[in-house]
N, C-alpha and C positions, 0 to 999 in steps of 0.2 A: 743947460747945461751952464754951470757957472765957468768961465774962462780967463784962466791963468795964464800971462806972456812974459818972457823975457826977464826971469827972476832966477836966482840962484839959492838953495837951500841944502844946509849942512846939519840942520838941526835932526834929534832923535824923534823919531815918529812925526815927521814932517806934516803929513796929511791922514793922521791916525784916524781910521772908521769914516773917512767922507765918502759921499754919494754925488754921481754926476758932477764929475770934473772934468774941464779939459786942461791940458797944462800943452804950452806951446811954446819951443824955443828958451825951454828952462833947465838948468844945469842943476845936478844933486851930487855937491862936491864941494870940499871944503874943511877948514880946521876944526869944526865942531867934530866930523866925522861921525854924524849921527848915522843910524840904523833904521829898518823898516818905514821908510819913507809912508807907502799907503797902506801898513797892513791893516786886514779886516776893512777893507775898502770896497766899493762897487761902482760899477759904469764907469769906467777911469777912459780918458783916450788921452795919451800921451804923444804927442806930434811934434817932430825932430828936437828930440833931447836929449840931454848928455848924464848920464848914469855912472859916477863914478865911487857908490858907495854900497854896502852891503843890502843885500836881504829887500831891497824895493817892493816887491808883490807878493806878500803873504797872505793866505786867505783872501783873493779877491775875487770877486763875481762880476762876469763881464768887464773883460780888460783887452784894449787895443791900443795898440803900438806899430806908428808907423815914422819911417826916415829917422829913426833914432838909433842911439848908439849904447851900447852897455860895455865896458873896458871890464879888463881881466881884474881889476879890484871889484866889479862887481857882482862880487859872488853867490852863487845860488839865489837868484835873481827873482825866479818865478815858482813858487812850491804851492802848494794846498790849494791852488785856485782853479776856475773853470769859467767856460766861455770867453776861450782868449784867441784874439785875431793879431799877428805879427807880420808885417810888410815891410818889405824894403829895408831892412835893421840889421845892425849888426850885434852878437851876442857873444862876447869875448870872456865872460865869465867861467869860471870853474863851475860844474853841475847847475847850470843854466836854469834848467826845468825838470820837477820833480813834483811825482804824486798829484798831478794835475789832469783835467780830463776836457774835450770836446774843444780840441786846438786845431788852428790854423796857422800854417806859417808857408810865407811865397816870398822867394826873391831874398832871402835872408843869407849873412855871410854868419857861418857858427864855427868860433874855436873854442870849445869847452870840453876839458874832461868831463866823463862820466854826465854826458847830457841825455836827458830823455828818460829817468828812470821812472819806471813803475805807472807809465801814462795810460789812459784808455780815450781811444777814439780820438786819433791825431792824423792830421794831411798835412801833407809838404810837397811843394812843387816849387820849381823851378831857384832851385838852393844849394847851396854846399857846406860840407861840413867837416872840419877835423876833430876828430875826438876818439877817446879811449872808453870803451864799454858802451858803446853809444846805444840809448833806447832798451836798457836791460829791464826784462821782464813787464814792457809796455804791452799793449793788448789794443786791438782793432785800429792796426796802421794804414795807410794808403800814401804812397810817393810816388811821383811823378817828375822825371827829369831831376834827379838830387845826385849829386858828384860827393862822395863820402873816402876820407881817408882816416886810417885808423883802426886799431888792432879792437878784438876781442868785441865786435858788434852785433847787435841785434840777438843777444843770447837770452833764450827762455821768452822769444816773445810768442804770442799768438793771435793767428788770424789777423795777415796781414797780406797786402799786394803791391809790389813794386813794379814800376814800367818805366823804361826808357831812362834806367839810372846805370852808375859808373862806381862801383864800389872798389876798393885798393884796401883790403883789412882781412887779418892774420885772427884765424878763429871764428870766423862770422856764421850765425845762425845754428851755435851750440844750443841743442835741446829745443829748438824752435819748433812749433807746431802750426798744423794750417795756414802755411803759408805761399806765396805763388809769385813767382819771378819772372816777368815777361820783358824779351827786347834789351836786355840790360847786359852790361861787361860786370865779371864780378874775379876780381884778383887778389891771390891771397893762399897762405897756407892752411891746410887741414879745416876745410871747409864743411860747414854743417854737420857735425858729428853728433850722433844721437837723436837728430832731428826724425820728426814725425809730421808724415802727410805734407812735405815739402814737393812743389811741383816747379821746376825751370824750363821756358818756354821760349825757345827762339834768342838763347844766351850764347855768349861765350864766356869760356870758364876756363882760368889757369893757375897754375900752382899745386905743391905737393900733396898728396895724399889727401885727396876731396873724398865726402860722402861716407865713411865709416860709421857703422853702426846704427845708420837709419831704418827707418820703417815708414813704406810704402812711400818710396821718393821715385819721381818721376820726372825724366828730362826727355823734353820733346824738342827733336830738330836743335840740338844744341850742338858748339863747338868744342873741344874741348885741349888746351895746348897745355904743350910741359907738364902734362898731369899723370903720375905715377902710383903705383899701391893703391889703386881707386878700388872703392865699393867696397869695402872688408867688413864681414860680417851685418851686410845690407840687405832689406827687402827692396830689389830696385827693378822698373822698368824705363829702358834706355834707347832713346834713340839719338846717335851721335853721327855727326856728319865728318868727323875728322878722327884719325890715328891716336891712340892712344899708348903711352910706352909703356903701363903695365895695369893689371886687375888683379886683385888680390884676393880670394876667398868671399865672395858674393855668397850671400845666404840662399837668396830665393829670386826667382823673377826670370826677366829676358833682357838681355843688354844686345842690341845691333849697333854694330860698329864696322867701319870699312878696313880697319886694322888694328892689331894690337903687338906690339913686339915681344911681350912676356906675359904668361898667366899662369901665375902662382897658386897650386891647389895643393895644399898640404895640411886641408882640414877636411875629416871627413863628413862636415856636413855642408860640404859645399853643394849646391843643388841648383845653381843659379846657372840660365843656359845662355851661351854666347855664342851670335851669330856673326859671321863676315859678310859683310854686304859690301855692293860696289858703291865706290866714293859718291858721296853727293854734293851734290850745293845746297846752299840757304834759300828757301823758296821764297 
C-alpha cells in the first residue's frame, strides 16, 4: 500500500478514486474547505488522522479508521460504503454513518445526531454514543457493552442483539422487530411501543408507559422500576422480579409479578392473566 504521512489536505476530492492507500498522522482541514476527500475509493487505512471537512468517505469499499478524530464540522462522514472497521476513534459529526453495510466499531466515542441510519450488519462494542434517532431502520445489529444517551433510538430496527448495555433513551425500540436485549439497563419513557418479537432477559427497565401495543413481547427475569401504565394493548409473557406501579389493559398472555399497585381494566378485550408471585431475587 502507498503510505502518506504527516501532511495536510484541504482541496476538493483530494484522493478521489484512489486504492490501497494508508494515511497516517494527516489532517483534512484548511481554507480551501474541500469536500469528499476519499469518494469512490477502496482499501483505505486512516491512522491517527484529523478530519475537519465534510463527506470524507462516500462510496468506499474496505475502509479502516484507527485512532482518528472526526469533528462536528465533519458531517455525513461515511455514507454508501461497506467493509468498514472503526477502532478507538471520535465520531463527532452529524449523520456520521448511513446506508452502509458490514461495519465493526470498537472503543469509539460517538457524538452524532442521526447516527447509523439504514445500516446492514453492524457490530459495536466497548463504545459510548450520544445521539438522537440512533440506528434508525438498521438491520442485523450486535452490540456489546455500549453506553447510549439520546432520544428516539433503535426505531424500526430488525434482527438485533444487545448485551451488557446501558441505554438512557426516550421512545426507544418503536416498531422494532426480532430484537433480544440481555443483561442491560434501559432507562426512558414510552419504551418499545409497536414492537414485535422483542425479548428482554435479565434487564433493569425504568420509565413511564413501557411496552404498549407490542406483539409477542417476552420479559425474562427483569426488574421494572418506577414503571406505570405498562403493557397497554400488548401480547406479553413476562416474569418480573420487582413490583409495578400499574398495569393497563394488556391484550393477552401472562404476567407474573411480585406486586402491582393498580390494575386498570377498562377495556372489554382485556384477556391477559396477571399472577402475583412471591418476591424473587435475580438469579
